[in-house]
Structures are given as structure tokens and as C-alpha cells.
N, C-alpha and C positions, 0 to 999 in steps of 0.2 A: 339680821335686819337688812333690807335692801336699800340702796341709795335712791333718793328721789330721781326721777328721770330727768328733771331740769331744775338747775339751781342758778342763782345769780349772785355774783360777789363783786365787791368793788375791784376795780383794776388796780394793779400795783406796777412799780417800776419792772418786776419780773415779767410782765406781759409785753414790755417794749418790742422785742423781736417779733412776737406773733401779731401784735397790732400792725406793725410795719409791713409784714407779709400780706395781711389781710387788705390794708389800705392800698397796696399796690397791686393787687390781683386785678385782672382784666375786667372782670365783672363788677368790682368795686369801682374803678376808675371809670367804667362806662356811665355810671350813675351820679357821678360827682358834680357838684355845681359849679365850683370854682376852678378846678383843674381836670384835665384828662391826661396829664403827663405823669410819669413815674416821680414819686416824692423822694428826694435824697434822704439817706438815713439820718444825718445830722439835723436836717430840718424837722424830720419826725420826732427825733429825741427831744428837741427843743420844745416842740409842740406838746408832746406827753408831759414833760416836766411841768409845763405852764397848766395843763389840764389837771394834773394830779394835785397841783397846789391850790387851784381855784376853788373858793367855797361855792360858786354858782354853777358848777359842773357836776353832773352825776355820770360817771363812766363805769358800766358795769360789764363783767364778762359772763356770758351764758355758757354753762356747762351741762352737757347731757351725759349722765352716768359718769361724771367726773372728768370728761374730755371737753376742752374748750371748742365751742361750735359757733361763737359769734360774739358781738359786742352791741351795746346800745349806749347812746350818749344823749343827755339832755344839756344843753348849753344855753345859758342866758344871752339873748341877743334882742336889743331893742326892748320890745314890751312882751316878749314871749320867751319860752325855753324851746330851742329848736331841737327836733328829734333827728339823730342819726342812728341808723340801724344797719348792721351787716351779719349775715348768716351764711356760714360755708355752704357750698353748693350741695355737698353730701347730706346735709342736715335740713335742707329746705323742704317745705311741704309738710311739716310736722306740728306747726303752730308755735315754733320757738320765737319768731319775730313777734307775734302777737303777745305771747306771754312775758317776753322781755320788755317790751314797750309798756304793758300794763304795770309791770313791777316797778319800772323806773318812774312811771307816772305816780304811782302810789307813794314811792319815796319822796318824789318832788312835792306832792301835795300834803304829806305828812309835815313838811317843814315850811310850806308856803301854800296855805289853803286856797289862795286867790290866783296862783300862777296859772297862765295860759301856755298850753303847748302848740307848737307849730311844726309842721312838716313840709318840706319842699320836695316834691315828687317830679321827676322828668315826666312830661306828658306822654312819652311812649313807654313808661314803665307801669303797664296796667296792673301787673300784680300787686306793686306797692300801693297803687291808687285804691284797689279794692280792699287791701289790708287796713289802710287808714280810715277809709269809710266804714268798714265792719267795726273799727274800734271806736266809732263815734266822732270821728273828725269830719268837719264840714268844709266843703270847698269854700274859699273866701277871695280867691283872686289867681292872678297869673304873674310870674315874675320871669320874663324871658321864656325859656322852653320848660319852665317848671310850674306846676300848679301848686298853690298855697292851700294847705289844709290846717284848720285850728280846732282845738278842742279846749273848753274851759273845764274846771274841776267838776261843776255839776253834771256834765255831760257823761254818759256812760256808752258802753258798747251796745250796739243794737241787737 
């Protein structure tokens, strides 16, 4: 029996080093909203500890044929769950980000059928903008150099 091409599993403490490397990769830092600087390990460790304990956070590791290739996080902020997605460069262009976001949204809406999802996408990140639009997110505004996208549970991918 062959392993599914893509699986998503909840992140664990064992993912700390991997997530640390991913968040500090240049292509990840380039698209961050709050920082463009390298994140110190201790800061990351404390951040992960809080996220793993938080009931309003969904943090999943995407694995392709058993190898970790990215992460997706939904975290409650204000009136919506903010989406954070990262896929390693070698695995991009294969639909991993879309599948990971849809899986995470399904988990969110399974436990909160009325939850709204929000994504903040750098205005120069056209690939991410197209991804969220394809997944049924609507443009709802601008926050600095980021475009805000939202999706309610009843909305689906186009």
C-alpha cells in the first residue's frame, strides 16, 4: 500500500527546530507582516510553546510522502482566524498550500461552524493573492502593505 502523497498532522514539540528554520528562511521573512528580522531561537521556542497550548490555534505540518514540506496555522485574532502558510521552495507549485489551507479550514469549521478566516497577503505577493482568491477568499481591505482577504464557512473555492 502506498502512502498518500500529502498528509497533514498536528504540529508537536518535535517540530520546533524545523519550524524555526522555516520561519527564518529568507523567503518566509520577506512575506512576514510584523518582522523582517531573524527570530531568535528562544523567542521562537516560547512562541511555539504558547501556540501548542492554545485551544484557538490550529497548527499543522504538511508532509509529502512522509517528508515535511510546510506548515499552515489558523490563529484566532479579533473576529477571525488568521491564516499563515509556508511551503518549502522545492515543494511549491504542486497544490500543497491550497490543500493545507482547505484541510485547516475544515478542521476549524468542524469545531466552530461560524468562524471566519482571514489572510493578510503582501500586495507584491501575487502568487499568494491568486491562491486565496482561488480558494474563495474575498478582498476586504488593505492593512499597510498587505491586502486583507476573508472567507466565511459558507464560501467555497471557485
